[in-house]
C-alpha positions in Angstrom: -10.0 -72.1 62.9 -7.6 -72.0 60.4 -3.7 -70.9 60.7 -3.1 -67.5 59.3 -7.1 -66.6 60.4 -7.4 -63.9 63.0 -9.4 -64.8 65.9 -11.0 -60.8 65.9 -11.2 -58.1 63.0 -9.8 -55.8 62.5 -11.8 -52.0 63.1 -9.3 -50.2 60.9 -8.8 -51.9 57.8 -7.1 -54.8 57.1 -5.5 -57.3 60.0 -1.9 -57.1 60.6 -0.2 -59.5 62.9 0.6 -59.0 66.0 3.6 -60.0 68.1 4.0 -62.2 70.6 4.8 -59.5 73.4 1.9 -57.2 72.2 -0.7 -60.1 72.6 1.2 -61.3 76.1 0.1 -57.8 77.0 -3.5 -57.9 76.1 -3.7 -61.4 77.1 -2.6 -60.4 80.5 -4.7 -57.3 80.7 -7.6 -59.6 80.2 -6.8 -61.5 83.0 -6.5 -58.7 85.5 -10.0 -57.4 84.7 -11.6 -60.6 84.4 -9.8 -61.4 88.0 -10.8 -57.6 89.3 -14.7 -58.2 88.0 -15.2 -61.5 89.6 -13.5 -61.1 92.8 -10.8 -64.2 92.4 -6.6 -63.4 93.6 -5.0 -62.6 90.4 -1.5 -63.9 90.7 1.1 -62.6 88.4 4.5 -64.4 87.4 6.3 -65.8 89.9 
């Protein structure tokens, strides 16, 4: 993967950059769901 490439293609036209806050929220939500599905304990930032 090259710098500037998108990991996921847009479903609504052209890809546009997201903020680091948006990326953090997306990844955090994905982690919570993963831990719920696997039955592991999710530990929030301390």
